[in-house]
C-alpha positions in Angstrom: -17.5 -1.5 5.0 -15.2 -4.5 6.3 -13.4 -4.1 2.5 -12.8 0.0 2.7 -11.7 -1.2 6.5 -9.1 -4.2 4.5 -7.5 -1.8 2.1 -7.0 1.3 5.0 -5.3 -1.6 7.1 -3.1 -2.4 4.1 -2.5 1.2 3.0 -1.8 2.3 6.7 0.8 -0.2 7.3 2.8 0.3 3.2 2.5 4.2 4.5 4.2 2.8 7.9 6.5 0.7 6.3 8.1 3.6 4.3 8.4 6.1 6.8 9.8 3.8 9.3 12.7 3.4 6.4 13.6 6.6 4.0 15.0 4.3 1.9 13.5 0.9 1.4 15.0 -2.0 0.6 12.3 -4.1 -0.9 10.3 -3.5 -4.4 6.9 -2.4 -4.0 6.2 -2.4 -7.1 7.6 -3.9 -10.4 10.5 -1.3 -12.4 8.2 0.7 -14.7 4.6 -0.5 -13.8 1.9 0.9 -11.2 -1.6 0.1 -10.0 -5.1 2.6 -9.7 -7.3 0.8 -7.8 -10.7 2.4 -6.9 -12.1 2.0 -3.6 -15.1 3.5 -2.2 -14.8 7.1 -3.9 -11.0 7.1 -4.3 -8.3 5.7 -6.4 -5.4 4.9 -5.1 -2.1 5.4 -7.3 1.3 2.9 -7.0 4.0 3.7 -9.5 7.5 2.6 -9.7 9.1 5.4 -11.5 12.9 5.6 -13.1 15.0 8.4 -11.4 16.3 9.2 -14.3 12.6 10.7 -15.4 13.8 13.7 -12.9 15.5 16.4 -13.8 17.9 18.1 -11.5 17.8 15.5 -9.1 20.9 13.3 -9.9 23.6 15.5 -8.5 26.4 13.1 -9.4 24.9 12.5 -12.5 25.0 8.9 -12.0 22.2 7.8 -13.0 20.7 7.1 -9.6 19.5 8.6 -6.3 21.9 8.6 -3.1 20.0 9.2 0.0 21.4 12.2 0.7 20.4 13.4 -3.0 16.5 12.2 -2.5 16.7 13.9 1.0 18.1 16.6 -0.3 15.3 17.2 -3.4 12.6 14.8 -1.9 10.3 18.4 -2.0 11.3 18.9 -5.7 10.5 15.3 -6.6 6.9 15.7 -5.2 6.2 19.2 -7.1 7.0 17.2 -10.2 5.3 14.1 -9.2 1.8 17.0 -8.8 2.7 18.0 -12.0 3.2 14.9 -14.0 1.0 12.9 -12.7 -2.9 14.2 -12.9 -6.4 12.3 -12.5 -9.1 14.2 -13.8 -12.9 14.5 -14.3 -15.3 16.0 -15.3 -14.9 19.1 -13.1 -11.2 19.3 -13.8 -7.9 17.5 -12.0 -8.2 15.9 -8.9 -6.0 16.7 -5.8 -3.0 13.6 -5.7 -3.1 13.3 -1.3 -0.8 11.8 0.8 2.0 11.6 -1.3 4.8 9.1 -0.5 8.1 8.8 -2.4 10.1 6.4 -1.9 13.7 4.8 -3.6 14.1 1.4 -4.7 17.4 0.0 -4.9 18.4 -3.4 -6.2 17.8 -6.4 -3.9 21.4 -7.5 -4.5 23.2 -4.5 -3.4 20.5 -2.1 -1.4 22.8 0.2 0.2 23.6 1.7 -3.1 21.7 3.7 -5.0 18.2 3.8 -6.1 16.6 3.9 -9.7 13.8 3.7 -9.3 11.3 5.5 -6.8 8.2 4.3 -5.5 5.1 7.1 -5.7 1.9 6.2 -3.7 -0.7 8.4 -3.0 -5.0 8.6 -3.5 -6.8 10.9 -5.6 -10.5 11.5 -3.9 -13.1 11.5 -6.6 -15.9 14.1 -7.4 -18.4 12.5 -9.8 -18.6 8.9 -11.5 -15.7 6.7 -12.9 -17.5 6.9 -16.7 -15.2 10.5 -17.1 -11.7 10.0 -15.5 -9.1 10.9 -17.8 -5.0 10.1 -16.2 -1.6 11.5 -17.0 1.7 10.1 -16.7 4.9 12.5 -18.2 7.6 11.0 -16.6 9.7 8.9 -17.8 13.6 7.9 -18.4 16.7 7.8 -20.8 16.7 4.0 -21.5 15.0 2.4 -24.1 13.1 0.0 -21.5 12.2 3.6 -19.4 9.7 5.0 -22.4 7.1 2.5 -21.1 5.1 2.6 -18.1 2.1 -0.1 -17.9 -0.7 0.8 -15.3 -3.5 -1.6 -14.4 -6.7 0.2 -13.3 -8.8 -2.2 -11.0 -12.5 -1.0 -9.6 -13.5 -4.7 -8.2 -16.6 -3.1 -6.8 -18.0 -3.0 -10.5 -16.1 -5.8 -12.0 -13.7 -3.1 -14.2 -9.9 -4.0 -15.0 -7.6 -1.7 -17.8 -4.5 -2.5 -18.5 -2.5 1.4 -19.6 0.4 1.8 -21.7 2.1 5.3 -21.4 5.5 6.5 -23.3 6.3 9.7 -24.6 4.0 9.9 -27.2 0.9 8.4 -25.4 0.5 10.4 -22.0 -2.9 10.1 -21.8 -5.8 8.2 -21.4 -9.3 8.2 -20.3 -10.0 5.4 -17.7 -12.9 2.9 -17.8 -14.0 5.1 -20.7 -17.4 3.2 -22.4 
């Protein structure tokens, strides 16, 4: 129970920090990477995705996301994430809950527009992890934005899996034995 409380406290602290600053200046996750952490019947997800992966949100076509663009398109970004980032099990698609989006700008120029978007949320599991399937199909325009590496961890069971997603490899079974 202490471990669950620890993870919930960390998750809520991160959420609070993001909510108190609509436009985050610190990197929560390295660009083009992500994590899936399995804890007590849920999967906590953190992804760093390129802004250019989201069509129709870059109004001035500079390849970045300004604060105004983010505020204007936040709902449509959430819909795109719900459609393009999917975890499913033997019973079907799992709901992504508590979705949090945060544009990330450069450490050198924190007031500049963002080139990456942090996506956080939680999938609640229906059954065991042996039948999980994860899909991610949000890739940017440049060569460096065509690959996303995600590390899945289930510490309680001693499981770890590193998955690499590309436009040609958008779906991977998680912890398949």
